[in-house]
N, C-alpha and C positions, 0 to 999 in steps of 0.2 A: 489469413495472414494475421500476424501477433503483433500490433501497435506499441512500443515501449516509449515511453517520455519520463525524462529525469532532468532535474535543477543538478548542476555542480556543486552541491549543499556544502557551506561552509568551506571551498576548498577540497574538498575530500572524494569527487567524483563515485559518493554509493552506488548510483543505478549504472552506469558506467562498470565500477568490477564487477559488479554482481552479474550484469549480460556477458563480460569476458571470459567468466566462471562455466557459463552454462557449457553445457555438452554443443560443439559444432554442427549438431544436427541440428539441434534446437534452433540455435543462434539464426543458422539458414531462413528459420520460417519468417524472423522478428527484424523488423525494421524499428533500430534504436536513432531517439533523437538527444541531443543535449542542450540544455540550455536554448531551445529553438523553439520557438511557437509557431514559425511560419504553416507548417503542415497542415497543425492543430486547428491554429486558427481560421484554414481553407476550407474545413471538413471534408477534405478529398479523402483521408485515410477511412472517415465512417462506412462508406458504401462497401468495402473489403475485409472490414477488422471483423475477426473471430475472437479475437479477445483482447483488451486495453488494457495496460499494464501501468502504474504512476509511480514515478520515485523522486516528488517532488512535494514543496510546499509554494503556494503562490504569493507572489510578490515579497519574497525572500531573497537575501543572496544579491540584489540590485536587478534581479527577476523582475518584472512587470508580470502583473496577474494576466491568466489570457483574459481577450474579449470575447465580443458577444459573437462572434465566427464559432469559437472554440465553443460556446455554449451552448449555442444552439447544433451543434452537432454534437457531441456529449450528451444533448438530450434525447436526439433522434437515436444516437446507439443505445442509450438506455431505454428508450421507449421500444424497442422492439428486443428488448430481452437482454440486451447484451450483459456480459460477463466482465467485471471489474478486478483487478487485483493490485492491492494500493500498500505498499511496500515502505515500512518507517513511518514519517508523517503523512501520508500522501491521501487520509480523510480529511488532510485539510487545504488540498490540493487547489479547489476550489472554493474557498471558504468564503468566498463573497456573493457566492449565488444562493441564494434563500433555498431554494430545491434541494440541492447538492448540502449543503447541512443535514438535511432531513433523512436521507437514504441511506448514510454511508457507516450504519452500523456505531463502531466507538469512532468520535472524531476528536481528533488533537483541538484545544482549543486556544487561542493565542490571548494576548494580556487585552488586545482592541477587539475582542468580539463581538461579532454581529448582535448577538444574542443573549449577550450580557452572563454568559457563564464565566464561573470563574478560569484562571487560567489553568491548563494542564501543568503535569509537574516532569523532568527529566531528569532523576539523583543520576549519579555517576557510580558506576560499579561495575565488577562481575555477576553475572547471572548464568543460571541455568535454567532453561527454558522445557518444559516438560509438557507432552501430552495430556490434555484434561479426558479422564473416565466419560466415555461418551459415545451414544450407537452411532455417531456420522460415522461416514465410512471411511471420510478420511483419517479416524481415529486408530486406524490398524495400517497406514502408511506411514502417518508422518512420524519424525524418530527423535528423542530427546537430543539436543546439544548444549555446548558449553561455549561463552563467551567472555571474553578478555575484556579487561575495564571501558565501560563506554556509558553513552548515555541510553537510560531505561525510561522508557515512555511508560508513563502510569497518568491516573488518574483523569481520564479520554471522558466523555460524552457520552453516555447510549443514548444515542438517538432514535433508535429504532431496535425491534427484536433482534437478540443475537442468539446464536450456538458458537460457545468457546472453544475452542479447539487446542489450544495450547497457553501456557502459562507460566507467571516466575514469581517468587517470592522475594521481596524489597524489604528491609527492616520488618520480618514478620508481619507482613499484607502480603498478599496474593493477589496480583495483576495480569490480566489477560494480553497475550502477546500474538496470541492468533483466532481469529474470530471469522465470522460467516454471516453474511445478512440477507436477507433476502430484500431486492429491491420492490415498488412498488408494480414493476411491471413484470417480476417473476426471474429476475436474471440475478444471478450469483455475484456478492460483492465479499468479495475474501479480503481480509485485513493480516500481512506480516509484520507485523510491530518491528521487532528486534532489528539493529543492525546500522550505524554511521561512518565509524571509521574504519579506514580500510582491512585490518586486520580482526573485524565483525565482518562484512560485507564479504571479503574472500573466505567466508569461514567454514571448512568443507561440509557441517554439520547445516550451516543456514544454507548453504548453496542445495545440499539433498533435498531440504523441505522447498525450498524454491522451485527448484523442480516438479516434486509432485505436485504443489500447488497450478502452476503453471497448465500441467496436463491434466489434471480436474477439472480446471474452467476451459480449456480451449477444445470445442470440440467443433 
């Protein structure tokens, strides 16, 4: 079973749109939640979870940051080598947990960052996301795509070694937009960063790559 937890990020429901755009055959394998942390907190999901997908940032949009029950379950899932797909700013899904901040690869940092890091930035503009020259097996599966005007997440903190899979150029600088990190327990943690507004989260190119990443991580 795949579990997908999302927040209604600033009223645009990014995770919900992404979930609804996936092929029906894949949606049947996913249990989706938006603005509802009861199951996450209970830990019941962890027992049969084959892939954890997140599109959320803890403690934003009037949503509480998940608590101790969620932390214990997510930690158990990670410790058994579970794979995670982080969408948009989900490297900050559990930003109050010290151990989480260390394993996510590229971390979206907030103005009140517990580690005192300078806040990440999100200039507004159009972007083209290109596949990085790489020997990673995903390099032959992912495809270039372009998005209309939206937030472009930049200046994330690299908290552990990553392999960059896709990039975009903003004001002459190249920024990772998809990357893979390996957790201390050998689980894959992949981030697909672009996409906030519905016209972006429903973009066929983004959805194509989302589908590729889910199948790569879901075993």
